[in-house]
N, C-alpha and C positions, 0 to 999 in steps of 0.2 A: 503493499499500500504507501504511496505518496501523497503528502500533503503538502498544506502551506498555510503559511498563518498570515489568515488574512482582516484579522482587529489586532493593533497590540495599543493598548491605553494604561501605558505602565504609570503606576504601581496596581492599578485597580484590577486590570482583564487583559486576557488576552483568546485568541480564536483560533484555531484551524481547523481547516476541511478538508477533507478528501478531494484530492485532483484526477488519482490514478488508483483506482481498487477494486475489492469484491463488493459495496455496497451500491445502493442505484445512488445513496449520500451520504455523509457523514460530516459530523459538525460538533466540533469540541469546544467547550466554554469553558475556560479557567478565570473564575471569579477569585478573589482576594480582597478579603474585610479586614482595616484596623480592630481588636480587641483593645480592650482594658489591659494592662501590666505590659504592654509593647508586645501581645502576642498575635497573631496574623490568624484566620480561619481560610482555609483553601476550599473553594466551594468546584466540581466538575458536572457539568452537566453535558449531556452528552445525548444527541439525534442521528439516528441511523435511519434510512431505508432502502428496505431492499429489494431487489431485481427480485422476477419470476411471482410475480403480482402475490396475490394471495396465498402460494406454497412459501414464497419469498415472506411475507408476512407473519405466519404461524413457524418458518424457521427462527425469525428473531428474537419473537415472545417465548418459543419452547427452549430454543437453543444458545442463540447469539447474546440476547439481554442478559441473562442470571452470569455468563462467562463474563461479558463486560463490565459488568456491577461487582463480581469477586477480585477480577484485574483491576478496576480504579479502587480500591478498596485496599489490596494487595499495594499498588504502587502511591496514596496516601501516606500507608504508614510508612513502608520506607521512607518517603520525603519529611513524614515527621522526625523520623527517628534522625534523620542525618541533620536535621535540622535542629533537632534540640540536643543533638550530641557537638555541633559545632557551639553552640551558644555556652555549651555547659565548660568548653574550653581543655588546657589542661590540668590533670588533677592537681 
């Protein structure tokens, strides 16, 4: 899959969209919110459309969407781990 950043509004959000790949369309929005105490909340919003009409829609709902939810949760957990490890600095 190939994607391109189509919106970049630092430090609030950016959007990447599929330019070539398995979906009819894929749009991934990354939103960042400042929280109290210097923390940041990251919110991912993923919108996908599958080819092959109703069959593709069922495949997305049953197979692809659960997989992508898990993938985004794992990715967010890793980003959080790395960011917090950097904030902690050397022991």
